[in-house]
C-alpha positions as CSV (number, residue, x, y, z in Angstrom):
1,X,-17.6,-33.2,2.0
2,X,-20.1,-34.3,-1.2
3,X,-19.1,-37.9,-0.4
4,X,-15.5,-37.6,-1.4
5,X,-13.3,-41.0,-1.2
6,X,-10.1,-40.2,0.8
7,X,-8.0,-42.2,-1.0
8,X,-4.1,-42.1,-0.9
9,X,-2.7,-40.6,-4.4
10,X,-0.2,-42.6,-6.4
11,X,0.6,-40.6,-8.9
12,X,3.6,-42.0,-10.5
13,X,3.2,-45.8,-11.0
14,X,6.1,-48.0,-11.9
15,X,7.5,-47.2,-15.4
16,X,5.4,-44.2,-15.7
17,X,7.2,-40.5,-15.6
18,X,5.8,-38.1,-13.1
19,X,3.8,-35.3,-14.6
20,X,5.5,-31.9,-15.0
21,X,2.8,-30.3,-12.8
22,X,0.5,-31.2,-10.2
23,X,-2.4,-29.0,-9.1
24,X,-4.1,-29.6,-5.8
25,X,-7.7,-28.6,-6.0
26,X,-10.2,-28.3,-9.2
27,X,-12.0,-25.3,-8.7
28,X,-11.8,-22.1,-11.3
29,X,-8.3,-21.3,-10.7
30,X,-6.7,-25.1,-10.5
31,X,-9.1,-25.5,-13.4
32,X,-8.2,-22.6,-15.5
33,X,-4.5,-22.9,-14.7
34,X,-4.6,-26.8,-16.0
35,X,-6.4,-25.4,-19.0
36,X,-3.5,-23.1,-19.5
37,X,-0.7,-25.5,-18.8
38,X,-2.6,-28.2,-21.1
39,X,-2.5,-25.7,-23.8
40,X,1.4,-25.2,-23.4
41,X,1.9,-29.0,-23.9
42,X,2.8,-30.0,-20.2
43,X,1.8,-33.2,-18.6
44,X,-0.5,-32.2,-15.7
45,X,-2.3,-33.7,-12.9
46,X,-5.1,-32.5,-11.0
47,X,-6.5,-33.5,-7.9
48,X,-9.8,-32.6,-6.1
49,X,-11.2,-34.3,-2.8
50,X,-14.8,-33.9,-4.3
51,X,-16.5,-36.0,-6.6
52,X,-18.8,-33.0,-8.0
53,X,-18.8,-29.5,-8.8
54,X,-20.3,-27.7,-5.8
55,X,-23.9,-27.1,-6.9
56,X,-24.7,-23.6,-5.5
57,X,-23.4,-20.1,-6.3
58,X,-20.2,-18.4,-4.9
59,X,-18.4,-16.2,-7.0
60,X,-20.7,-14.3,-9.7
61,X,-18.4,-11.7,-11.3
62,X,-15.3,-11.5,-13.4
63,X,-13.7,-8.8,-15.6
64,X,-12.6,-8.0,-19.1
65,X,-9.0,-9.0,-18.0
66,X,-10.0,-12.3,-16.9
67,X,-12.6,-13.2,-20.2
68,X,-9.2,-12.4,-21.9
69,X,-7.3,-15.4,-20.1
70,X,-10.1,-17.4,-20.8
71,X,-9.9,-16.8,-24.4
72,X,-5.6,-17.6,-24.0
73,X,-7.5,-21.1,-22.8
74,X,-9.4,-21.6,-26.0
75,X,-12.6,-21.0,-23.7
76,X,-13.9,-17.5,-24.2
77,X,-16.7,-18.3,-26.8
78,X,-18.2,-20.8,-24.6
79,X,-17.7,-18.9,-21.4
80,X,-19.6,-15.8,-23.3
81,X,-22.1,-17.8,-24.0
82,X,-23.2,-18.8,-20.4
83,X,-22.3,-15.7,-18.7
84,X,-23.8,-12.2,-18.8
85,X,-21.9,-9.1,-20.0
86,X,-22.9,-6.1,-17.9
87,X,-22.5,-2.4,-19.1
88,X,-24.2,-0.9,-15.7
89,X,-21.4,-1.2,-13.3
90,X,-22.2,-0.5,-9.5
91,X,-23.7,2.5,-7.4
92,X,-23.1,3.1,-3.8
93,X,-26.1,4.7,-2.1
94,X,-26.8,6.0,1.4
95,X,-30.2,5.5,3.2
96,X,-31.3,8.6,1.7
97,X,-31.0,7.3,-1.7
98,X,-28.0,9.6,-2.5
99,X,-25.6,8.4,-4.7
100,X,-22.0,8.5,-3.3
101,X,-20.1,6.5,-5.8
102,X,-20.3,5.2,-9.0
103,X,-18.1,2.3,-10.6
104,X,-18.3,3.1,-14.4
105,X,-19.7,0.6,-16.8
106,X,-18.9,0.1,-20.4
107,X,-21.0,-0.1,-23.6
108,X,-19.8,-2.8,-26.0
109,X,-16.1,-4.3,-26.1
110,X,-13.4,-2.8,-23.4
111,X,-9.5,-2.1,-23.9
112,X,-9.4,-6.1,-23.4
113,X,-11.4,-6.8,-26.5
114,X,-14.5,-7.8,-24.3
115,X,-17.0,-6.4,-22.3
116,X,-15.7,-5.0,-19.1
117,X,-17.9,-6.7,-16.4
118,X,-19.6,-10.2,-16.7
119,X,-21.8,-12.2,-14.3
120,X,-21.9,-15.7,-14.2
121,X,-23.1,-18.8,-12.0
122,X,-20.1,-20.7,-10.9
123,X,-21.4,-24.3,-11.2
124,X,-21.9,-23.5,-15.1
125,X,-18.4,-21.8,-15.3
126,X,-16.7,-24.7,-13.5
127,X,-18.3,-27.0,-15.7
128,X,-16.8,-25.2,-18.8
129,X,-13.4,-25.2,-17.2
130,X,-13.2,-28.7,-16.6
131,X,-15.1,-29.8,-19.9
132,X,-12.0,-28.0,-21.3
133,X,-9.4,-30.0,-19.9
134,X,-10.9,-33.2,-21.9
135,X,-9.2,-31.5,-24.9
136,X,-5.7,-32.3,-23.9
137,X,-4.4,-36.1,-23.2
138,X,-1.7,-34.8,-21.4
139,X,-3.8,-33.2,-18.3
140,X,-5.5,-36.2,-16.0
141,X,-7.9,-35.4,-13.6
142,X,-8.6,-37.3,-10.5
143,X,-11.8,-36.7,-8.8
144,X,-12.6,-38.0,-5.2
145,X,-9.1,-37.9,-4.0
146,X,-7.7,-36.3,-1.1
147,X,-3.9,-35.1,-1.2
148,X,-2.8,-35.6,2.6
149,X,0.7,-34.8,2.1
150,X,2.3,-33.0,-0.8
151,X,5.4,-35.6,-0.3
152,X,2.8,-37.8,-2.2
153,X,2.8,-35.9,-5.2
154,X,6.1,-36.6,-7.4
155,X,5.6,-34.1,-9.9
156,X,8.4,-31.5,-10.7
157,X,6.3,-28.6,-9.5
158,X,2.9,-28.9,-7.3
159,X,0.6,-25.9,-7.2
160,X,-1.8,-25.3,-4.2
161,X,-5.1,-24.0,-5.8
162,X,-6.8,-25.5,-2.4
163,X,-8.2,-22.5,-0.8
164,X,-8.2,-20.4,2.1
165,X,-7.5,-23.8,4.3
166,X,-4.6,-24.9,1.7
167,X,-2.5,-27.9,2.5
168,X,0.2,-26.6,0.1
169,X,0.2,-23.3,2.0
170,X,0.9,-25.2,5.1
171,X,3.9,-27.3,3.6
172,X,5.4,-24.0,2.3
173,X,4.9,-22.6,5.9
174,X,3.8,-18.7,4.6
175,X,3.0,-16.0,6.7
176,X,-0.2,-14.2,6.7
177,X,-0.2,-10.7,6.2
178,X,-3.9,-9.0,7.7
179,X,-5.1,-5.9,5.7
180,X,-7.8,-5.2,8.6
181,X,-11.4,-6.5,7.5
182,X,-12.9,-9.4,8.9
183,X,-16.9,-9.0,8.9
184,X,-19.5,-11.4,8.8
185,X,-22.2,-11.1,6.5
186,X,-25.3,-13.1,5.4
187,X,-25.4,-14.3,1.6
188,X,-29.0,-14.9,0.1
189,X,-29.1,-15.9,-3.2
190,X,-32.6,-15.5,-4.7
191,X,-34.3,-17.1,-8.0
192,X,-36.8,-14.3,-8.9
193,X,-39.9,-14.8,-10.6
194,X,-39.5,-12.8,-14.1
195,X,-43.2,-11.8,-14.1
196,X,-43.3,-10.1,-11.0
197,X,-43.5,-6.3,-11.3
198,X,-41.2,-6.4,-8.1
199,X,-38.5,-8.4,-9.8
200,X,-38.5,-6.1,-13.1
201,X,-38.1,-3.2,-10.9
202,X,-34.7,-4.2,-9.3
203,X,-32.0,-2.1,-10.5
204,X,-29.9,-3.4,-13.4
205,X,-26.7,-2.4,-12.1
206,X,-25.3,-3.6,-8.7
207,X,-26.2,-1.7,-5.7
208,X,-24.3,-0.9,-2.3
209,X,-26.7,0.0,0.1
210,X,-24.7,2.0,2.7
211,X,-27.4,2.3,5.1
212,X,-25.8,2.2,8.7
213,X,-29.2,0.7,10.3
214,X,-28.4,-2.5,8.2
215,X,-25.6,-2.2,5.1
216,X,-26.5,-4.4,2.3
217,X,-25.4,-5.4,-1.6
218,X,-27.8,-6.0,-4.1
219,X,-26.1,-8.1,-7.4
220,X,-27.9,-8.7,-10.3
221,X,-26.2,-11.9,-11.4
222,X,-28.0,-13.4,-14.5
223,X,-31.1,-14.8,-15.6
224,X,-33.5,-15.1,-12.6
225,X,-30.6,-14.9,-10.1
226,X,-30.1,-12.3,-7.8
227,X,-27.9,-11.8,-4.7
228,X,-28.4,-10.1,-1.5
229,X,-25.3,-9.5,0.8
230,X,-26.5,-8.4,4.4
231,X,-24.2,-6.9,6.9
232,X,-24.4,-8.9,10.3
233,X,-24.6,-6.3,13.3
234,X,-24.3,-6.6,16.8
235,X,-26.6,-8.9,18.7
236,X,-27.6,-10.6,15.3
237,X,-27.9,-14.6,15.8
238,X,-25.9,-16.2,13.3
239,X,-27.5,-19.6,13.3
240,X,-30.9,-17.6,13.2
241,X,-30.3,-15.1,10.5
242,X,-30.3,-17.8,7.9
243,X,-34.2,-18.2,8.3
244,X,-36.4,-17.0,5.5
245,X,-38.6,-15.6,8.4
246,X,-35.7,-13.5,9.6
247,X,-34.2,-11.9,6.3
248,X,-37.1,-11.7,4.1
249,X,-38.5,-8.6,6.2
250,X,-34.8,-7.4,5.9
251,X,-35.3,-6.8,2.0
252,X,-39.0,-6.3,1.7
253,X,-38.4,-2.8,0.1
254,X,-37.1,-4.8,-2.8
255,X,-38.7,-8.4,-2.7
256,X,-41.0,-10.3,-0.6
257,X,-41.5,-14.7,-0.6
258,X,-44.1,-14.1,-3.3
259,X,-41.6,-12.6,-5.8
260,X,-38.9,-15.3,-5.5
261,X,-37.6,-18.7,-4.0
262,X,-34.5,-18.8,-2.3
263,X,-31.4,-20.9,-3.7
264,X,-29.0,-20.5,-0.6
265,X,-28.6,-18.5,2.6
266,X,-25.5,-18.6,4.5
267,X,-23.1,-16.9,6.7
268,X,-19.5,-16.2,5.2
269,X,-16.7,-14.0,7.2
270,X,-15.1,-11.5,4.4
271,X,-11.6,-11.5,4.9
272,X,-8.7,-9.5,3.8
273,X,-5.4,-11.1,4.0
274,X,-2.5,-11.9,1.9
275,X,0.4,-14.5,2.3
276,X,4.1,-13.9,2.3
277,X,5.5,-16.7,0.9
278,X,4.0,-18.2,-2.5
279,X,7.0,-20.5,-3.3
280,X,9.2,-22.8,-1.5
281,X,11.3,-25.1,-4.2
282,X,8.8,-26.9,-6.0
283,X,5.4,-25.9,-4.3
284,X,3.7,-22.8,-5.2
285,X,0.4,-21.3,-4.2
286,X,-2.5,-19.7,-6.3
287,X,-5.8,-18.2,-5.6
288,X,-7.4,-18.2,-2.4
289,X,-4.6,-20.2,-0.8
290,X,-2.5,-17.2,-1.2
291,X,-4.9,-14.1,-0.9
292,X,-8.4,-13.4,0.3
293,X,-10.3,-10.2,-0.5
294,X,-13.7,-8.8,0.5
295,X,-16.3,-8.8,-2.5
296,X,-16.9,-5.0,-2.6
297,X,-15.1,-5.0,-5.8
298,X,-15.9,-8.2,-7.0
299,X,-12.4,-9.3,-7.7
300,X,-11.9,-12.5,-5.5
301,X,-12.0,-14.8,-8.1
302,X,-10.3,-12.5,-10.6
303,X,-7.0,-12.4,-8.4
304,X,-6.8,-15.9,-8.7
305,X,-7.4,-16.3,-12.4
306,X,-4.6,-13.6,-12.7
307,X,-2.6,-15.7,-10.8
308,X,-3.0,-18.8,-13.1
309,X,-1.9,-16.4,-16.1
310,X,0.7,-15.2,-14.3
311,X,2.3,-18.7,-13.5
312,X,1.0,-20.6,-16.3
313,X,3.4,-18.8,-19.2
314,X,6.5,-19.0,-16.3
315,X,6.1,-22.8,-15.8
316,X,5.7,-23.5,-19.6
317,X,9.0,-21.5,-19.9
318,X,11.0,-23.0,-17.3
319,X,9.8,-27.0,-18.2
320,X,10.0,-26.5,-21.6
321,X,13.9,-26.2,-21.0
322,X,14.7,-22.6,-22.2
323,X,13.7,-20.5,-19.2
324,X,16.1,-20.6,-15.5
325,X,14.3,-21.9,-12.5
326,X,14.5,-18.5,-10.6
327,X,11.8,-17.1,-13.3
328,X,9.5,-18.6,-10.6
329,X,10.9,-16.4,-8.2
330,X,9.3,-13.5,-10.0
331,X,5.7,-14.8,-9.6
332,X,5.3,-13.8,-6.2
333,X,7.3,-10.6,-6.5
334,X,5.0,-9.6,-9.3
335,X,1.6,-10.7,-8.1
336,X,1.6,-10.1,-4.4
337,X,1.7,-6.2,-4.6
338,X,-0.8,-6.4,-7.8
339,X,-3.1,-8.1,-5.7
340,X,-2.8,-6.0,-2.6
341,X,-3.5,-3.2,-4.4
342,X,-7.2,-4.5,-5.3
343,X,-7.4,-5.8,-1.6
344,X,-6.8,-2.4,-0.3
345,X,-9.3,-1.0,-2.4
346,X,-11.7,-3.4,-1.6
347,X,-11.0,-2.5,1.8
348,X,-11.4,1.2,1.6
349,X,-14.8,0.3,-0.5
350,X,-16.1,-1.8,2.4
351,X,-15.4,1.4,4.9
352,X,-17.8,3.5,2.8
353,X,-20.6,0.7,2.8
354,X,-20.1,-1.0,6.4
355,X,-20.1,2.6,8.1
356,X,-22.2,2.4,11.3
357,X,-20.4,4.7,13.9
358,X,-21.6,8.1,13.9
359,X,-18.2,9.6,13.6
360,X,-17.4,7.5,10.6
361,X,-20.8,8.2,8.9
362,X,-20.0,12.1,9.5
363,X,-16.5,11.6,7.8
364,X,-18.3,9.7,5.1
365,X,-20.6,12.1,4.3
366,X,-18.0,15.1,4.8
367,X,-16.1,13.2,1.9
368,X,-19.1,13.2,-0.4
369,X,-20.5,16.6,0.1
370,X,-19.2,18.0,-3.3
371,X,-21.0,15.2,-5.1
372,X,-20.8,11.7,-6.5
373,X,-17.2,10.3,-7.0
374,X,-16.6,7.7,-9.9
375,X,-14.0,5.3,-10.0
376,X,-12.9,2.1,-12.5
377,X,-11.5,-1.2,-11.8
378,X,-7.7,-0.6,-11.1
379,X,-5.0,-1.3,-13.5
380,X,-2.0,-2.0,-11.1
381,X,1.6,-2.4,-12.0
382,X,3.0,-5.7,-11.6
383,X,6.0,-5.6,-8.7
384,X,9.7,-5.9,-9.8
385,X,10.2,-9.3,-11.5
386,X,10.6,-10.2,-15.6
387,X,9.9,-6.8,-16.9
388,X,12.5,-3.6,-17.4
389,X,12.3,-1.3,-14.6
390,X,10.2,2.0,-15.0
391,X,7.0,3.6,-14.1
392,X,3.7,2.6,-15.4
393,X,2.4,1.7,-18.2
394,X,5.5,-0.7,-18.0
395,X,4.4,-3.8,-16.3
396,X,0.7,-2.9,-16.5
397,X,-1.4,-5.2,-19.0
398,X,-1.6,-4.1,-22.7
399,X,-4.9,-3.5,-24.8
400,X,-6.2,-6.1,-27.1
401,X,-7.0,-4.2,-30.4
402,X,-8.6,-6.0,-33.4
403,X,-6.0,-6.3,-36.0
404,X,-6.5,-5.4,-39.7
405,X,-7.6,-8.9,-40.6
406,X,-10.3,-8.6,-37.9
407,X,-8.8,-11.1,-35.3
408,X,-8.3,-9.8,-31.9
409,X,-4.7,-9.4,-31.1
410,X,-4.1,-12.3,-28.8
411,X,-5.3,-14.9,-31.3
412,X,-2.3,-13.8,-33.6
413,X,-0.1,-14.2,-30.7
414,X,-0.5,-17.5,-28.6
415,X,1.4,-18.3,-25.7
416,X,4.3,-16.3,-26.7
417,X,6.2,-13.1,-26.7
418,X,5.0,-10.3,-29.0
419,X,6.5,-6.9,-30.3
420,X,4.1,-4.5,-31.4
421,X,4.8,-1.0,-32.8
422,X,5.7,1.2,-35.8
423,X,6.2,-0.8,-38.9
424,X,9.9,1.0,-40.0
425,X,10.8,0.1,-36.2
426,X,9.8,-3.6,-36.5
427,X,11.1,-4.0,-39.9
428,X,13.9,-6.4,-40.2
429,X,14.0,-7.3,-36.6
430,X,15.0,-10.8,-35.8
431,X,13.6,-12.4,-33.4
432,X,11.1,-15.7,-32.0
433,X,8.6,-13.0,-30.9
434,X,5.6,-12.3,-32.8
435,X,5.6,-9.2,-34.8
436,X,2.6,-7.0,-35.1
437,X,3.4,-3.6,-37.1
438,X,0.9,-1.5,-36.6
439,X,-1.0,-2.6,-33.9
440,X,-1.7,-0.7,-31.0
441,X,-0.6,2.6,-32.7
442,X,-2.9,4.9,-31.0
443,X,-2.3,3.4,-27.7
444,X,1.5,3.9,-28.2
445,X,1.5,7.4,-29.4
446,X,-0.8,8.5,-26.5
447,X,2.2,7.1,-24.3
448,X,5.1,8.5,-26.4
449,X,6.3,5.4,-27.3
450,X,7.0,3.7,-31.0
451,X,6.8,-0.2,-29.4
452,X,6.1,-2.6,-26.9
453,X,7.2,-5.9,-25.8
454,X,4.8,-8.4,-24.4
455,X,5.0,-11.1,-22.2
456,X,2.8,-14.4,-23.3
457,X,0.6,-12.8,-20.6
458,X,0.4,-9.7,-22.5
459,X,2.0,-7.6,-20.0
460,X,4.2,-4.9,-20.9
461,X,7.9,-6.1,-20.5
462,X,9.3,-2.9,-22.0
463,X,8.5,0.2,-24.0
464,X,10.9,1.7,-26.5
465,X,11.3,4.9,-28.2
466,X,13.7,4.1,-30.8
467,X,15.4,1.2,-32.5
468,X,18.4,1.0,-30.1
469,X,16.1,0.7,-26.8
470,X,14.0,-1.9,-28.6
471,X,16.9,-3.7,-29.5
472,X,18.2,-3.7,-26.0
473,X,14.8,-4.8,-24.4
474,X,14.1,-7.4,-26.9
475,X,17.6,-9.2,-26.3
476,X,16.7,-8.9,-22.3
477,X,12.9,-9.8,-22.7
478,X,13.9,-13.2,-24.7
479,X,17.1,-13.9,-22.8
480,X,16.8,-17.6,-22.3
481,X,13.4,-17.8,-23.6
482,X,13.6,-18.2,-27.3
483,X,13.3,-22.1,-27.2
484,X,10.9,-22.1,-24.4
485,X,8.2,-19.6,-26.0
486,X,9.0,-20.0,-29.6
């Protein structure tokens, strides 16, 4: 395991106060959460059993909302410089080359103020996230330490960002809900020769190749990197499949060994599961420790980043003294339905890609007989929690426009509540929330509202059509929060 030292953890030596939060796992989700909590002024200890960042690629995609979370962590510009925005979307094609589905791409900034899709090399992203932690004297990172028991951690709260085999999840005793997909795939990462004509002919968009003989996915990552995901079929020898002489013939229609060199080849089983029970007292879960999604929507890491965003502001509100501990119970009630919607869509897309049974293929062909279907990344509503009851767009994320002074909206808000809306409606409003009169006017008009109350994670607490609705919602939104989020 990378030479990790299996050391017992002594997180609170005599005379040293325990930290506000201990994070188990310093992968992308744990490192992002630590950055957000560090920004909020909390004391944080982060533990990871490995001494170095895993050097090979794993996740390769995040969306515009996640870039917005990086912006909240003060790292968006650095991450933008090390990643690739993509306007091309994804195409789902059958073996005859007929396009079944298209996921839209976005030219230029999308509703979050950033491109809607980004591709990256995970070791570089993790390095930026870890380097970001050096900004905060209140955040300490302990590498080469294995946490063997949550009882060793004296922090007020412990967050398990420790993956699919989570120690913290075992301590909580969560129940797993199986959403039905468990399929082994071969993942091959290639470093392609940019001078090769065959490399130059590769599609710029992501390609889901829905061939019943051998379903595959082709991803244009960034620079010279391309990824193939190849579904295992009955009779495949999993151990032999990673050998170059076996998988090169599978992708010969696109590339051969003269066009690229292998960075990694490994077999993974794609899972679709969600845990019930993300919190038990001071213990909490985030990322793969509480949900796993197949990669057909490119949302696996994104889901964990959304966890971090939701949890960070709530931990800050509770630990800085203004909010009740019960606020943390809204973390799972909001996030679990939200992430489940993404996973269920990925499973449905997987059924299109992975169809090999003749009847399943006939059903698929019948569905698309009228032509290509188009879709976007979903924008689900949060489950019940710290928001007003009501239909979407309440409980969805508010867009990020540019303000009159040229700044992106979030730059003016920071980690606080905000109210956007008509100038006349916000005039004279006494509140600790940031007031942004005039911001988001077109969006509000389209939703027949005159103001919106935004939480620190930019999800909509409430919409208001008049002053009385705004006053009532503001009082409810900021109850017990004025000292925590001002």
